[in-house]
C-alpha positions in Angstrom: 158.8 -71.8 -139.7 155.5 -73.8 -139.8 155.2 -77.5 -140.1 152.5 -80.2 -140.2 152.3 -83.9 -140.0 150.7 -85.1 -143.2 149.9 -88.8 -143.3 147.1 -91.2 -144.2 148.1 -94.0 -141.8 147.9 -94.4 -138.1 151.7 -94.9 -137.8 152.7 -91.3 -137.0 152.8 -91.9 -133.2 154.9 -95.0 -133.7 157.4 -93.3 -135.9 157.3 -89.9 -134.2 156.7 -90.6 -130.5 155.9 -87.8 -128.1 159.5 -87.0 -127.2 160.4 -86.7 -130.9 157.3 -84.6 -131.7 158.3 -82.4 -128.7 161.8 -81.8 -130.1 160.3 -81.0 -133.5 157.9 -78.5 -131.8 160.9 -76.9 -130.1 162.3 -76.1 -133.6 159.3 -75.2 -135.6 155.7 -74.0 -135.1 154.0 -77.4 -135.3 150.4 -77.8 -136.2 148.8 -80.0 -133.4 146.9 -82.5 -135.6 148.0 -85.1 -138.1 146.3 -84.1 -141.4 145.0 -86.9 -143.6 144.5 -86.5 -147.3 140.7 -86.8 -147.0 140.7 -84.0 -144.4 142.8 -81.4 -146.4 139.9 -79.0 -146.9 139.3 -78.7 -143.2 143.0 -77.9 -142.6 143.5 -75.7 -145.7 144.9 -72.7 -143.7 147.6 -74.9 -141.9 148.6 -76.6 -145.1 148.9 -73.3 -147.0 151.3 -72.0 -144.4 153.3 -75.2 -144.0 156.9 -75.0 -145.1 157.7 -78.4 -143.7 155.8 -81.7 -143.9 156.7 -84.6 -141.6 155.3 -88.0 -142.7 155.9 -91.7 -142.8 154.2 -94.8 -144.3 151.0 -93.5 -145.8 152.4 -90.2 -147.1 149.7 -88.8 -149.4 150.3 -88.9 -153.1 149.6 -85.5 -154.6 150.0 -84.2 -158.1 152.1 -81.1 -158.8 148.8 -79.2 -159.2 147.6 -80.4 -155.8 150.9 -79.5 -154.2 150.7 -75.9 -155.6 147.1 -75.6 -154.5 147.3 -77.1 -151.0 151.0 -76.6 -150.0 152.1 -73.5 -151.8 154.7 -72.6 -149.1 156.2 -76.1 -148.8 160.0 -76.4 -148.9 160.8 -79.8 -147.5 159.3 -83.2 -146.7 160.8 -85.3 -144.0 159.8 -88.9 -144.5 160.3 -91.1 -141.5 160.5 -94.3 -143.5 162.4 -95.8 -146.4 161.7 -95.5 -150.1 160.0 -92.3 -151.3 159.5 -93.5 -154.9 155.7 -93.8 -154.7 155.1 -90.2 -153.8 158.2 -88.0 -154.3 158.4 -87.1 -158.0 155.6 -84.4 -158.0 157.2 -82.9 -154.8 160.6 -82.8 -156.4 159.2 -81.4 -159.6 157.6 -78.6 -157.5 161.0 -77.7 -156.0 160.4 -79.4 -152.6 163.3 -81.2 -151.0 162.5 -84.7 -149.9 164.4 -86.4 -147.1 164.1 -90.1 -146.2 165.1 -92.2 -143.3 166.2 -95.1 -145.6 169.8 -95.1 -144.2 168.6 -95.3 -140.6 166.2 -98.1 -141.5 168.7 -100.2 -143.5 170.5 -101.7 -140.5 167.5 -102.8 -138.5 165.8 -104.2 -141.7 168.8 -106.4 -142.6 169.1 -107.4 -138.9 165.5 -108.5 -138.9 165.8 -110.2 -142.3 169.0 -112.0 -141.3 167.4 -113.2 -138.0 164.3 -114.6 -139.8 166.6 -116.4 -142.3 168.5 -118.0 -139.4 165.2 -119.0 -137.6 163.7 -120.4 -140.8 166.8 -122.5 -141.4 166.2 -124.0 -138.0 162.5 -124.5 -138.6 161.8 -122.3 -135.6 158.3 -121.1 -136.5 156.6 -124.4 -137.4 158.4 -126.2 -134.6 157.3 -123.5 -132.1 153.7 -123.8 -133.2 153.8 -127.6 -133.1 155.4 -127.6 -129.6 152.2 -126.2 -128.2 150.3 -129.3 -129.4 152.9 -132.2 -129.3 156.4 -131.6 -128.2 157.7 -135.0 -129.3 156.4 -134.4 -132.9 158.0 -130.9 -132.7 161.4 -132.5 -131.8 161.1 -134.8 -134.8 160.2 -131.9 -137.1 163.1 -129.8 -135.7 165.5 -132.7 -136.6 164.5 -132.4 -140.3 165.8 -128.8 -140.6 169.4 -128.3 -141.7 170.2 -125.4 -139.5 172.6 -122.6 -140.6 175.3 -124.9 -141.9 177.8 -124.6 -144.8 176.3 -125.3 -148.1 172.9 -123.7 -147.4 172.2 -121.1 -150.1 170.0 -118.1 -149.3 168.9 -115.5 -151.8 167.8 -111.9 -150.9 165.7 -109.8 -153.2 165.4 -106.1 -152.2 
């Protein structure tokens, strides 16, 4: 089974570090380069044979016609990020299965969001910046923040 990395961003090495790429290469015949949408013509043979695409943020948006032209053997897209809404419909309409890492990302995203909410309720970022200039003024500023106490309402939009 042949596979390619197909992505317009520079984030592939962050999402698929060498050990992960090595494990993928142990399971499939992995094309050695990350293919960008602008470079598709130069990698046409690899794309035509690819049955699997691995990608992440920056997944190229293709039309159904482009998928049939460039990726005629494609069976699955593994998207190492969250929502696939911006690119998936033409792939799905072309009979390609699309898999996302949204579930794996959900916990760290809410942990990060929760941490930032807690820090903001304590005025951490402005106080931290001010501490570099005037620690007494920073202490006064910190005293004006309510902290994470009962009665504080926080809304989340996702």
